[in-house]
C-alpha positions in Angstrom: 0.0 0.0 0.0 1.2 3.5 -0.9 0.6 5.2 2.4 1.3 8.7 1.1 -1.3 8.3 -1.6 -3.8 7.0 1.0 -3.2 9.8 3.4 -3.7 12.5 0.8 -6.9 11.0 -0.6 -9.9 13.3 0.0 -12.2 10.3 -0.8 -11.2 8.5 2.4 -12.6 9.6 5.8 -11.9 12.0 7.5 -13.3 13.9 4.5 -12.4 17.5 3.7 -9.0 17.6 5.3 -6.6 19.8 3.4 -3.5 18.0 4.7 -2.6 14.3 4.6 -4.2 12.3 7.5 -2.7 9.2 8.9 -6.1 8.3 10.3 -7.1 7.3 6.7 -4.8 4.2 7.0 -7.3 2.6 9.4 -10.2 2.8 6.8 -8.0 1.2 4.1 -6.7 -1.5 6.4 -10.3 -2.4 7.4 -11.4 -2.6 3.7 -8.3 -4.8 3.0 -9.2 -7.3 5.8 -12.9 -7.4 4.7 -11.8 -8.3 1.2 -8.9 -10.7 1.9 -9.5 -11.9 5.4 -8.5 -10.7 8.9 -5.0 -12.1 8.7 -4.0 -11.1 5.1 -0.6 -9.3 5.3 -0.4 -5.8 4.1 3.0 -4.1 3.4 2.8 -0.3 4.0 5.3 1.9 2.2 5.5 5.7 2.6 7.4 8.5 0.9 10.1 9.8 3.3 8.6 13.3 3.2 5.3 12.2 4.6 6.3 12.7 8.2 6.9 16.4 7.6 3.5 16.8 5.8 1.1 15.2 8.3 -0.1 17.1 11.3 1.9 17.2 14.5 -0.8 15.3 16.4 -0.2 12.2 14.2 3.6 12.2 14.1 4.0 10.1 17.3 1.8 7.4 15.7 3.8 7.7 12.5 7.0 7.1 14.5 5.5 4.2 16.3 4.5 2.5 13.0 8.0 2.9 11.7 9.6 1.6 14.8 7.4 -1.4 15.0 8.2 -2.4 11.4 4.5 -2.0 10.3 5.6 0.6 7.8 8.8 1.3 5.7 10.0 4.5 4.1 11.4 5.1 0.7 12.6 8.3 -1.0 9.5 7.8 -3.2 7.2 4.9 -2.6 6.1 4.2 -6.2 9.2 2.5 -7.6 9.5 0.2 -4.5 5.8 -0.7 -4.7 6.0 -1.6 -8.3 9.2 -3.6 -7.8 7.6 -5.7 -5.1 4.3 -6.1 -7.1 6.3 -7.2 -10.2 8.7 -9.6 -8.4 6.2 -11.1 -5.9 3.0 -10.7 -7.8 1.4 -8.7 -5.0 -1.6 -6.4 -5.1 -1.0 -2.6 -5.2 -3.3 -0.4 -3.1 -3.0 3.1 -4.6 -5.1 5.7 -6.4 -2.2 6.3 -8.8 -2.2 5.2 -12.5 1.6 5.2 -12.5 1.8 6.7 -16.0 5.2 8.2 -15.5 6.6 4.7 -14.6 4.9 2.7 -17.4 8.1 2.6 -19.5 10.0 1.1 -16.7 7.2 -1.3 -15.8 5.5 -2.3 -19.1 3.8 -5.2 -17.2 1.3 -2.9 -15.4 -1.6 -3.0 -18.0 -1.5 -6.8 -18.1 -1.9 -7.0 -14.3 -4.7 -4.5 -14.0 -6.7 -6.8 -11.6 -3.9 -6.4 -9.0 -4.2 -2.6 -8.8 -6.8 -1.6 -6.2 -8.3 1.8 -5.5 -11.2 2.7 -3.2 -14.7 4.1 -3.0 -17.1 5.0 -0.2 -20.3 2.9 -0.4 -23.0 3.4 2.2 -20.5 5.2 4.4 -18.0 2.4 4.3 -14.8 2.2 2.4 -14.4 -0.6 -0.1 -11.5 -1.6 -2.4 -12.2 -1.9 -6.1 -10.0 -2.0 -9.3 -8.3 1.3 -9.8 -8.9 1.4 -13.6 -5.4 0.6 -14.9 -5.5 0.3 -18.7 -3.4 0.6 -21.8 -2.7 4.3 -22.7 -1.0 5.8 -25.7 2.7 6.5 -25.5 2.1 10.2 -25.9 0.0 10.2 -22.7 2.9 8.4 -20.9 5.3 11.1 -22.3 3.1 13.8 -20.8 3.2 12.2 -17.4 6.9 11.8 -17.5 7.4 15.4 -18.6 5.1 16.7 -15.9 7.1 14.8 -13.3 10.4 16.1 -14.7 9.1 19.6 -14.3 8.0 19.0 -10.7 11.4 17.7 -9.8 13.9 19.3 -9.8 12.3 22.4 -11.2 9.4 22.4 -8.6 6.9 23.4 -11.3 3.4 22.0 -11.1 1.7 22.0 -14.5 -1.7 22.1 -12.7 -1.0 25.4 -11.1 -1.9 28.5 -13.2 0.8 30.5 -11.5 3.4 27.9 -12.5 2.1 27.8 -16.0 2.8 31.6 -16.1 6.5 30.7 -15.5 6.4 28.1 -18.3 5.0 30.6 -20.7 7.7 33.2 -20.2 11.3 33.4 -21.3 13.8 34.0 -18.5 17.3 35.5 -18.6 20.2 34.8 -16.2 22.8 37.4 -15.3 24.9 35.2 -13.2 28.6 36.3 -13.8 30.0 32.8 -13.9 26.9 30.9 -15.3 28.0 28.9 -18.3 24.3 28.4 -19.4 23.9 32.2 -19.4 26.9 32.5 -21.7 25.5 29.9 -24.1 22.0 31.4 -24.0 22.5 35.2 -23.3 19.1 36.3 -24.6 17.1 33.8 -22.6 17.6 30.4 -21.1 16.5 27.3 -23.0 15.7 25.2 -20.0 12.9 25.7 -17.5 13.7 27.8 -14.4 13.6 26.5 -10.8 11.0 27.7 -8.3 11.5 28.0 -4.6 8.8 27.3 -2.0 8.5 31.1 -1.6 7.9 31.6 -5.4 11.4 32.8 -6.4 12.3 32.1 -10.0 16.0 31.0 -10.1 18.5 29.8 -12.7 18.6 25.9 -12.8 22.3 26.0 -13.3 23.7 28.7 -10.9 20.7 29.5 -8.7 20.9 33.2 -9.6 17.7 35.3 -9.7 16.1 35.4 -13.1 14.5 38.3 -14.9 11.5 37.8 -17.2 12.4 38.1 -20.9 9.1 38.1 -22.7 6.6 35.4 -23.6 7.7 32.1 -25.0 4.8 31.7 -27.4 4.3 28.2 -28.7 6.5 25.5 -27.1 7.0 21.8 -27.8 9.3 19.5 -25.9 11.7 17.1 -27.6 13.1 13.9 -26.1 16.6 12.4 -26.8 17.0 8.7 -26.0 19.6 5.9 -26.5 18.3 4.2 -29.6 19.2 0.7 -28.5 18.0 0.7 -24.9 15.3 3.4 -25.1 16.9 5.1 -22.0 16.0 8.8 -22.0 19.0 11.1 -22.0 17.5 14.5 -22.0 14.2 16.3 -22.8 14.2 20.0 -23.5 11.7 22.7 -24.6 11.8 24.0 -28.2 10.4 27.5 -28.4 9.0 29.1 -31.5 11.6 30.9 -33.7 14.4 29.9 -31.3 16.6 27.4 -33.3 18.5 24.9 -31.2 21.6 23.0 -32.2 22.0 19.4 -31.0 25.4 17.8 -30.8 28.4 17.4 -28.5 30.6 20.0 -26.8 29.8 23.5 -25.9 27.3 24.9 -28.4 26.0 28.4 -28.4 22.2 28.1 -28.5 22.6 24.4 -28.3 22.2 21.1 -26.4 25.5 19.4 -25.5 24.7 15.7 -25.1 28.1 15.3 -23.3 27.1 17.7 -20.6 28.0 16.1 -17.2 24.5 16.8 -15.8 22.9 14.6 -18.4 22.6 10.8 -18.6 25.5 9.5 -20.5 25.6 6.7 -23.1 28.3 5.3 -25.4 25.9 6.1 -28.2 26.6 9.8 -27.9 30.0 9.3 -29.4 28.4 8.7 -32.8 26.6 12.1 -32.7 28.6 14.9 -34.5 29.6 18.0 -32.6 27.1 20.0 -34.7 24.7 17.3 -35.8 21.3 18.8 -36.1 19.4 22.1 -36.0 15.9 22.1 -34.7 13.3 24.9 -35.0 9.7 25.5 -34.2 8.1 27.8 -36.8 4.6 29.2 -37.4 2.6 27.4 -40.1 -1.0 27.1 -41.3 -2.7 24.7 -38.9 -0.3 25.4 -36.1 3.5 25.5 -35.4 5.7 22.8 -37.0 9.0 21.4 -36.0 11.7 21.3 -38.7 15.1 19.5 -38.5 18.2 20.2 -40.6 21.2 17.8 -40.8 24.3 20.0 -40.5 26.6 17.7 -42.4 26.9 15.1 -39.7 29.5 12.4 -40.0 27.3 9.4 -39.2 24.1 10.8 -40.7 20.5 11.3 -39.7 17.7 8.8 -40.5 14.0 9.9 -40.6 11.6 7.3 -39.2 8.0 8.1 -40.0 5.3 6.9 -37.6 2.9 5.7 -40.3 2.4 2.0 -40.6 4.6 0.6 -43.4 6.7 3.7 -43.7 10.3 3.0 -44.8 13.1 4.9 -42.9 15.1 7.2 -45.2 18.4 9.1 -44.8 18.3 12.9 -44.5 20.8 14.4 -46.9 23.5 16.7 -45.4 21.9 20.2 -45.3 18.5 18.6 -46.0 15.4 19.7 -44.0 12.5 17.6 -42.7 9.3 18.3 -40.9 9.0 16.2 -37.7 5.5 14.9 -37.1 3.9 13.8 -33.8 4.8 10.1 -34.3 8.0 10.6 -36.2 11.5 10.1 -34.9 15.0 11.0 -36.0 17.9 8.6 -35.6 21.3 10.3 -35.2 24.3 8.2 -36.1 22.1 5.1 -35.8 22.6 5.5 -32.0 20.5 8.3 -30.6 16.8 9.0 -31.2 15.0 12.3 -31.2 11.2 12.5 -30.9 8.5 14.9 -30.0 7.0 14.7 -26.5 3.3 14.5 -26.1 3.1 17.6 -23.9 2.0 20.9 -25.5 3.0 24.2 -23.9 1.0 26.6 -26.0 0.3 30.0 -24.6 -3.4 30.3 -23.5 -4.5 33.8 -23.8 -7.9 33.0 -22.2 -6.3 31.9 -18.9 -6.2 34.6 -16.3 -2.6 34.5 -15.2 -1.2 36.3 -12.1 1.0 39.4 -12.7 4.6 39.0 -11.6 6.0 41.7 -9.3 8.5 44.0 -10.9 11.9 44.1 -9.3 15.1 46.1 -9.7 17.2 43.0 -9.9 18.2 43.0 -6.2 15.5 40.4 -5.3 14.3 37.4 -7.2 11.1 37.8 -9.3 8.3 36.2 -7.3 5.2 34.5 -8.4 3.1 35.3 -5.5 2.5 38.9 -4.3 
């Protein structure tokens, strides 16, 4: 059982609480015993952060559960829950659909009957299938991207104030910031938010200044072609071309950067391999890719059934569709993420406070 998920659920008594309640554990345990018998074992796993989120009145019980062995902690509970469920064929009690972990655990849809959620029926909590099903890869990509924004950037895509940050360009003036040197007009990557709403550079933690609207944005994902391991994903902003390759690239993505996942496959990517751009077009923005004379070439893989991969000529340009992919040096794959970061003019967004540069720009005033 994912205790953090249970404690946060507003559908488990006590209802209406705005903070996680450890008391909700009792209702789920009772429902478990009614379904599987009074002596059915239940392994309880919680996120390590849960103790700091529950109210002070429940912390002594939390500590007692931990000391007795009735509960274990993990940095995040989901990976441990899924590992145990996979290896031991256990049930999983959680309201989560685990979309962001589906690529690591492709067995989940085939074991839907072992994933249990909950409902209140006649004032009593009952366990029922949580609704696990097959979902398109684009939907999984959206979930992965939303999670990558929440950590380490602390951006919640469900928060309108945070969307305001996503829809703005940001400039770093840190005197020793390499990322600011490579992107002097505005940073390519998303900024980092503090709990107080400060907007900081993800590389040097310097305060950022707003540098105008981003307009249309799509995210691209770079992966190891053989293993499928994701190496990096990054936003592509309209009319802001991005170079993809190895080494320090002005206005580019360096696949050898130490903060990225590394793969031997990167060695087959040229130093200036590809230029990507998002441009306005009838029917909506489109992504174009140009091979910059790469040594090991670029192959276009169309997503349509029966499509034959074709090599992109040096200097040649191609429009990258939603289901298409580019294979660089027959080793690295580039594809479009399912997430769309289009500006929404109808959404009422909070106005950012103006500063003189001495303090970080803040979301909340």
